C-alpha positions as CSV (number, residue, x, y, z in Angstrom):
1,M,-107.5,190.6,-330.2
2,G,-109.0,188.0,-332.7
3,Y,-111.3,185.2,-333.3
4,Q,-108.6,182.6,-332.6
5,Q,-108.1,183.7,-329.0
6,G,-111.8,184.0,-328.4
7,L,-112.6,180.6,-329.8
8,S,-109.8,178.8,-327.9
9,G,-111.0,180.6,-324.8
10,L,-114.5,179.4,-325.3
11,Q,-113.3,175.8,-325.9
12,G,-111.1,176.0,-322.7
13,A,-113.9,177.4,-320.6
14,S,-116.3,174.8,-322.0
15,S,-113.8,172.0,-321.0
16,D,-113.4,173.6,-317.6
17,L,-117.2,173.6,-317.2
18,D,-117.3,169.9,-318.2
19,V,-114.7,168.9,-315.6
20,I,-116.4,170.9,-312.9
21,G,-119.8,169.5,-313.9
22,N,-118.4,166.0,-313.7
23,N,-116.9,166.7,-310.2
24,I,-120.3,167.9,-309.0
25,A,-122.1,164.9,-310.5
26,N,-119.7,162.6,-308.6
27,A,-119.9,164.3,-305.3
28,N,-121.5,161.2,-303.7
29,T,-119.5,158.6,-305.7
30,V,-117.5,156.3,-303.4
31,G,-113.8,156.6,-303.9
32,F,-114.1,159.3,-306.6
33,K,-111.2,161.7,-306.9
34,A,-112.0,165.3,-308.0
35,A,-110.3,166.4,-311.2
36,S,-108.9,169.7,-312.3
37,A,-108.6,171.1,-315.8
38,Q,-105.1,172.5,-316.5
39,F,-104.4,174.8,-319.4
40,S,-101.4,176.1,-321.3
41,D,-101.0,179.2,-323.6
42,L,-100.6,179.1,-327.3
43,Y,-98.2,181.0,-329.5
44,A,-97.8,181.0,-333.3
45,N,-94.7,179.1,-334.5
46,S,-91.9,181.0,-336.1
47,V,-89.2,179.6,-338.4
48,S,-86.6,181.8,-336.7
49,G,-87.6,180.8,-333.2
50,A,-88.9,183.1,-330.5
51,V,-90.6,186.3,-331.7
52,A,-90.0,189.4,-329.6
53,N,-93.2,191.0,-328.4
54,G,-95.1,188.0,-329.7
55,I,-98.8,188.0,-329.1
56,G,-100.4,184.7,-328.0
57,I,-103.1,183.1,-330.0
58,G,-105.1,181.6,-327.2
59,T,-105.2,178.7,-324.8
60,Q,-105.4,174.9,-324.9
61,L,-106.3,172.2,-322.5
62,A,-103.1,170.6,-321.3
63,T,-104.5,167.8,-319.1
64,V,-107.3,166.8,-316.8
65,A,-105.5,165.9,-313.6
66,Q,-107.0,163.7,-310.8
67,V,-106.3,165.1,-307.4
68,F,-105.4,162.0,-305.4
69,Q,-105.9,163.3,-301.9
70,Q,-107.4,161.3,-299.0
71,G,-111.2,161.2,-298.8
72,G,-113.2,161.0,-295.7
73,F,-114.6,157.8,-294.4
74,A,-118.1,156.5,-294.0
75,T,-119.2,153.4,-292.0
76,S,-120.8,150.6,-294.1
77,Q,-123.1,147.8,-293.1
78,N,-121.3,145.6,-295.7
79,P,-118.4,143.9,-293.8
80,L,-116.5,143.5,-297.1
81,S,-116.6,147.2,-297.9
82,M,-113.1,148.6,-297.5
83,A,-111.3,151.9,-297.6
84,I,-107.6,152.6,-298.0
85,S,-106.2,155.0,-295.4
86,G,-103.1,156.4,-297.1
87,N,-101.5,155.7,-300.4
88,G,-102.4,153.0,-302.9
89,F,-105.2,151.3,-304.8
90,F,-107.1,148.0,-304.8
91,Q,-106.2,145.8,-307.8
92,V,-109.1,144.4,-309.7
93,N,-109.3,141.9,-312.6
94,S,-112.1,143.0,-315.0
95,N,-112.5,140.5,-317.8
96,G,-108.8,139.8,-318.0
97,V,-107.8,143.5,-317.7
98,T,-106.0,144.6,-314.6
99,T,-107.4,147.9,-313.2
100,Y,-106.9,149.9,-310.0
101,T,-109.4,151.6,-307.9
102,R,-110.0,153.4,-304.6
103,D,-113.7,152.3,-304.6
104,G,-113.8,149.5,-302.0
105,Q,-117.4,148.4,-302.3
106,F,-116.9,144.7,-302.6
107,S,-119.2,141.7,-302.0
108,P,-119.2,138.0,-302.7
109,N,-121.0,136.9,-305.9
110,A,-122.9,133.7,-306.4
111,S,-119.6,131.8,-307.0
112,G,-118.0,133.2,-303.9
113,N,-115.6,135.5,-305.6
114,I,-115.2,138.9,-304.0
115,T,-116.2,141.4,-306.7
116,N,-117.1,145.1,-307.2
117,S,-120.4,146.2,-308.7
118,A,-119.1,145.8,-312.2
119,G,-118.1,142.2,-311.6
120,G,-114.4,142.8,-311.4
121,Q,-112.6,140.4,-309.1
122,L,-110.6,141.7,-306.1
123,M,-107.0,140.4,-306.2
124,G,-104.9,139.5,-303.3
125,Y,-103.0,136.7,-301.5
126,G,-104.6,133.3,-300.9
127,V,-104.4,130.9,-298.0
128,N,-102.2,127.8,-297.6
129,A,-103.6,124.5,-296.4
130,D,-102.4,125.3,-292.9
131,G,-104.3,128.6,-292.8
132,S,-101.3,130.9,-293.3
133,I,-101.3,133.6,-296.0
134,N,-99.5,132.6,-299.2
135,T,-97.8,135.8,-300.4
136,S,-96.0,134.0,-303.3
137,A,-99.0,134.1,-305.7
138,I,-101.6,136.7,-306.6
139,V,-105.1,135.2,-306.9
140,P,-108.7,136.4,-307.0
141,L,-110.0,136.5,-303.4
142,T,-112.9,134.4,-302.5
143,A,-115.4,134.2,-299.6
144,P,-116.9,130.7,-299.7
145,Q,-120.5,130.6,-298.7
146,G,-120.8,127.0,-297.7
147,N,-120.2,125.2,-294.4
148,I,-116.7,124.4,-293.3
149,P,-116.2,120.7,-292.7
150,P,-115.7,119.3,-289.2
151,K,-112.2,118.6,-287.8
152,A,-111.6,115.6,-285.6
153,T,-109.9,116.3,-282.3
154,S,-106.3,115.1,-282.4
155,S,-104.7,117.0,-279.5
156,I,-105.6,118.0,-276.0
157,T,-103.3,120.3,-274.1
158,G,-103.6,121.0,-270.3
159,Q,-101.7,122.6,-267.5
160,F,-102.7,120.9,-264.3
161,N,-101.6,121.4,-260.8
162,L,-101.8,118.1,-258.9
163,S,-101.8,119.1,-255.3
164,T,-99.3,117.7,-252.8
165,T,-101.9,118.0,-250.1
166,D,-104.3,115.6,-251.8
167,T,-104.5,112.2,-250.1
168,A,-103.0,109.3,-251.9
169,Q,-105.7,106.9,-253.2
170,T,-105.8,103.6,-251.5
171,N,-109.2,102.5,-252.8
172,S,-108.4,100.2,-255.7
173,P,-108.9,99.2,-258.3
174,F,-109.6,102.4,-260.2
175,N,-113.3,102.7,-261.2
176,F,-114.4,105.7,-263.2
177,S,-117.9,105.3,-261.8
178,D,-116.6,105.6,-258.2
179,S,-115.2,109.0,-257.3
180,S,-113.5,107.6,-254.3
181,T,-111.1,105.8,-256.5
182,Y,-109.6,108.9,-258.2
183,T,-108.3,112.3,-257.1
184,L,-109.4,114.5,-260.0
185,K,-111.8,114.2,-262.9
186,Q,-111.6,116.8,-265.7
187,P,-113.9,116.8,-268.7
188,V,-113.0,118.4,-272.1
189,Q,-115.2,118.5,-275.2
190,A,-113.8,116.8,-278.3
191,Y,-115.1,115.9,-281.8
192,D,-115.0,112.9,-284.1
193,S,-114.4,113.1,-287.9
194,L,-118.1,113.7,-288.6
195,G,-118.2,116.6,-286.2
196,N,-120.1,114.7,-283.4
197,A,-119.3,116.2,-280.0
198,K,-118.1,113.9,-277.2
199,T,-116.7,114.4,-273.8
200,V,-113.3,113.1,-273.0
201,N,-112.8,112.6,-269.3
202,L,-109.3,112.9,-267.9
203,Y,-108.7,111.2,-264.5
204,F,-105.7,111.6,-262.2
205,V,-105.1,109.2,-259.3
206,K,-102.5,110.2,-256.7
207,S,-100.2,107.2,-256.0
208,T,-98.8,106.2,-252.7
209,T,-95.4,106.6,-254.4
210,V,-94.3,110.2,-253.7
211,G,-94.5,112.4,-256.8
212,S,-96.4,109.8,-258.9
213,W,-99.8,110.1,-260.5
214,E,-101.8,107.6,-262.6
215,V,-103.5,109.2,-265.6
216,Y,-106.6,107.8,-267.4
217,A,-108.7,109.0,-270.3
218,G,-112.0,107.9,-271.7
219,A,-114.7,109.2,-274.0
220,D,-118.3,109.8,-272.7
221,N,-119.3,106.9,-270.5
222,T,-116.9,104.3,-271.8
223,A,-114.2,102.7,-269.7
224,P,-111.1,104.9,-269.6
225,T,-107.7,103.8,-270.9
226,D,-104.8,103.6,-268.3
227,L,-102.4,106.0,-270.1
228,G,-99.6,105.6,-267.6
229,T,-97.8,107.5,-264.8
230,A,-96.8,111.2,-264.6
231,S,-93.8,111.8,-262.3
232,F,-92.8,115.0,-260.5
233,D,-89.7,116.0,-258.7
234,S,-89.3,117.6,-255.2
235,S,-89.6,121.1,-256.8
236,G,-93.0,120.2,-258.3
237,K,-91.7,120.0,-261.9
238,L,-93.0,117.3,-264.3
239,T,-90.1,115.1,-265.0
240,G,-91.6,112.6,-267.4
241,L,-94.3,110.1,-268.3
242,T,-94.3,106.3,-268.2
243,A,-96.7,104.7,-270.7
244,K,-99.0,101.7,-270.0
245,S,-101.9,101.4,-272.5
246,A,-100.7,104.3,-274.5
247,T,-97.5,105.7,-275.9
248,A,-95.4,108.4,-274.3
249,S,-93.0,110.9,-275.7
250,G,-91.7,113.8,-273.6
251,N,-94.6,115.2,-271.7
252,K,-97.2,113.8,-274.1
253,F,-99.4,110.7,-274.0
254,T,-101.0,109.4,-277.2
255,F,-104.1,107.1,-276.9
256,S,-107.0,105.9,-279.0
257,I,-110.8,106.5,-278.8
258,A,-113.2,104.0,-280.3
259,N,-116.1,105.7,-282.3
260,T,-119.4,104.0,-282.9
261,T,-121.1,106.8,-284.9
262,G,-119.7,105.9,-288.3
263,A,-116.7,108.3,-287.8
264,V,-113.1,107.3,-288.3
265,T,-112.1,104.8,-285.6
266,P,-109.9,104.4,-283.7
267,Q,-109.4,108.1,-283.3
268,S,-105.8,108.9,-282.2
269,V,-105.6,111.7,-279.6
270,S,-102.6,113.2,-277.8
271,L,-102.6,114.6,-274.3
272,D,-99.8,117.1,-273.7
273,L,-99.2,117.8,-270.0
274,T,-96.3,120.3,-270.5
275,G,-96.4,123.0,-267.9
276,S,-98.2,120.8,-265.3
277,T,-97.0,121.0,-261.8
278,Q,-97.3,119.4,-258.3
279,F,-97.5,122.2,-255.8
280,G,-99.4,122.6,-252.5
281,A,-103.0,123.8,-253.0
282,T,-106.4,123.3,-251.5
283,K,-107.1,120.8,-254.2
284,S,-105.9,119.6,-257.6
285,G,-107.2,121.5,-260.7
286,V,-106.4,122.8,-264.1
287,S,-105.5,126.3,-265.2
288,N,-105.7,125.8,-269.0
289,L,-107.3,123.0,-271.0
290,V,-107.7,123.1,-274.7
291,A,-108.8,120.5,-277.3
292,D,-108.6,121.1,-281.0
293,G,-111.3,120.0,-283.4
294,F,-114.7,121.4,-284.1
295,A,-118.1,120.6,-285.6
296,S,-119.2,121.7,-289.1
297,G,-120.0,125.5,-289.1
298,A,-121.9,127.9,-291.3
299,L,-120.4,131.2,-292.3
300,Q,-121.9,134.0,-290.2
301,N,-119.8,137.1,-290.9
302,Y,-116.6,138.6,-292.3
303,S,-114.1,141.0,-291.0
304,V,-111.2,142.9,-292.6
305,A,-108.1,143.8,-290.5
306,A,-105.9,146.8,-291.0
307,D,-103.3,144.6,-292.8
308,G,-105.9,143.5,-295.3
309,T,-106.5,140.0,-293.8
310,I,-110.1,138.8,-294.5
311,T,-111.4,136.5,-291.8
312,G,-114.6,134.5,-291.8
313,S,-116.5,133.8,-288.6
314,Y,-118.5,130.6,-288.4
315,S,-121.4,129.3,-286.3
316,N,-119.2,126.7,-284.6
317,G,-117.1,129.5,-283.0
318,Q,-114.2,129.1,-285.5
319,S,-112.5,131.9,-287.4
320,M,-110.6,131.2,-290.6
321,K,-108.4,133.4,-292.8
322,L,-109.9,133.7,-296.3
323,G,-107.1,135.7,-297.9
324,Q,-105.3,139.1,-297.7
325,V,-105.9,142.2,-299.7
326,F,-102.7,144.0,-300.8
327,V,-102.3,147.6,-301.8
328,V,-100.8,148.8,-305.1
329,N,-98.9,152.1,-305.3
330,F,-97.3,154.0,-308.2
331,N,-94.4,156.4,-308.6
332,D,-96.8,158.9,-310.2
333,P,-100.5,158.1,-309.7
334,Q,-101.3,161.2,-311.8
335,G,-100.0,159.2,-314.7
336,L,-102.8,156.6,-314.4
337,T,-105.6,156.7,-317.1
338,S,-109.2,156.7,-316.0
339,I,-111.4,154.3,-317.8
340,G,-114.6,155.0,-315.9
341,G,-116.3,153.1,-313.2
342,N,-113.8,154.5,-310.7
343,Q,-111.1,152.4,-312.3
344,Y,-107.7,153.3,-313.7
345,I,-105.1,151.5,-315.8
346,Q,-101.4,151.7,-315.7
347,T,-99.4,153.8,-318.2
348,A,-95.8,154.5,-318.9
349,A,-96.2,157.8,-317.1
350,S,-97.5,156.2,-313.9
351,G,-94.7,153.7,-313.6
352,V,-95.0,150.0,-312.7
353,P,-97.3,148.9,-309.9
354,Q,-95.6,148.5,-306.5
355,I,-97.5,145.8,-304.5
356,G,-97.2,145.8,-300.8
357,V,-98.9,144.5,-297.6
358,P,-101.2,147.2,-296.2
359,G,-99.3,149.3,-293.6
360,S,-95.9,148.6,-295.2
361,T,-93.7,151.5,-296.4
362,N,-95.6,153.9,-298.7
363,H,-98.7,151.7,-298.6
364,G,-101.9,152.6,-296.8
365,T,-103.8,150.5,-294.3
366,I,-107.3,149.0,-294.8
367,K,-110.4,150.0,-292.9
368,G,-113.0,147.3,-292.9
369,S,-116.8,147.9,-293.1
370,T,-115.9,151.4,-294.4
371,T,-116.0,153.3,-297.6
372,E,-114.0,156.3,-298.8
373,N,-116.0,159.4,-299.6
374,S,-115.6,161.4,-302.8
375,T,-113.0,164.2,-302.5
376,V,-115.3,166.7,-304.3
377,D,-115.8,169.9,-302.3
378,L,-119.2,171.1,-303.5
379,T,-118.8,174.6,-302.2
380,G,-115.5,175.0,-303.9
381,E,-116.8,173.5,-307.2
382,L,-119.8,175.9,-307.2
383,V,-117.4,178.8,-306.9
384,N,-115.3,177.3,-309.7
385,L,-118.5,176.9,-311.8
386,I,-119.3,180.6,-311.5
387,T,-115.7,181.5,-312.4
388,A,-115.7,179.2,-315.4
389,Q,-119.1,180.6,-316.5
390,R,-117.8,184.2,-316.3
391,N,-114.7,183.1,-318.2
392,Y,-116.9,181.7,-321.0
393,Q,-119.0,184.9,-321.1
394,A,-115.8,187.0,-321.3
395,N,-114.5,185.0,-324.2
396,A,-117.8,185.2,-326.0
397,Q,-117.6,189.0,-325.5
398,T,-114.1,188.9,-327.1
399,I,-115.6,187.4,-330.2
400,K,-118.5,189.9,-330.2
401,T,-116.0,192.8,-329.9
402,Q,-114.0,191.5,-332.8
403,Q,-117.1,191.3,-334.9
404,T,-117.8,195.0,-334.0
405,V,-114.3,195.9,-335.1
406,D,-114.7,194.1,-338.4
407,Q,-118.0,195.8,-339.0
408,T,-116.4,199.2,-338.4
409,L,-113.8,198.4,-341.0
410,L,-116.4,197.3,-343.5
411,N,-118.3,200.6,-343.0
412,L,-115.2,202.7,-343.8
């Protein structure tokens, strides 16, 4: 028994108390991983190597290990709050330094960048011009706050059934103001380049020629354009189009709309009739009619999918991908170094970062509008605290006993 053992024991117990105290202090810290103080024994060195019956000279702190186990989940009112279910970390750029974290409390800043509370930018995959995710480059993710611009309608797709039981039209010429001159009128909403809504009316006139229908299209109350003829065979299948005041290719007419609102004019629009039929029915009708294009829209909300895709929802009913969060894993997460703020940096011990799409092999999935709770078990930490305190007291008693022995020797 000696002062060396007692002092090292006091230092070890003090370090243990520090780690336990830090765990307790972070019991409510989002994404915090509880730590554990790990110790090793100490022996005096010998020139000749191991010493038989050697007496140890105390203990030392070997490492403070983070316990990277899954935390529980809590619902968040912030749609950009995220939690990882499974392995991995978020990658953040903090003033040019790449860090990793399990704390998914993100929100857009004034510039539209998605950041954490310390201003670090969340990294991920951006979006191509066509709206697809670009996985070839890592970029800071953004959530633009402004309106999305309008998109002019360029395509109308419809699957019609033009009934064989309808009476062929003999009232001519065609007059869009006179319903007795056409068989079917079907409106669809479209938009010009400024986002102004307009109604495109499609007219179908059953011809006296078997299997033949005249097709017209016009915007709002303007005179429609005679697109041409749609022909069907005896099995009711669309066999082709014959153009008149439009162009035809396959099952698609292309025609022009004149705009008077200051928008781009003429506006070219295609009408795709693929899938249309001529079967017997009570009357002609449409089963599916879709026009692209939309008005300008203001951002209303965000959502984050399990694969990390961030989607913005807009007031015009549109949804647009804003980017995709990836997940970073390491061969040995214990080798990461904590730098505070719930952030870690890569080391040689951790290995290189392994970036993957959420849900891919060895990479967790993303929970949107969710945060991950601290993994600290308060009950367990309080028990550890009592144990560490008693350990400290016992080592103090060791020193006190050594002092008594020394005093006895001095009194001889």
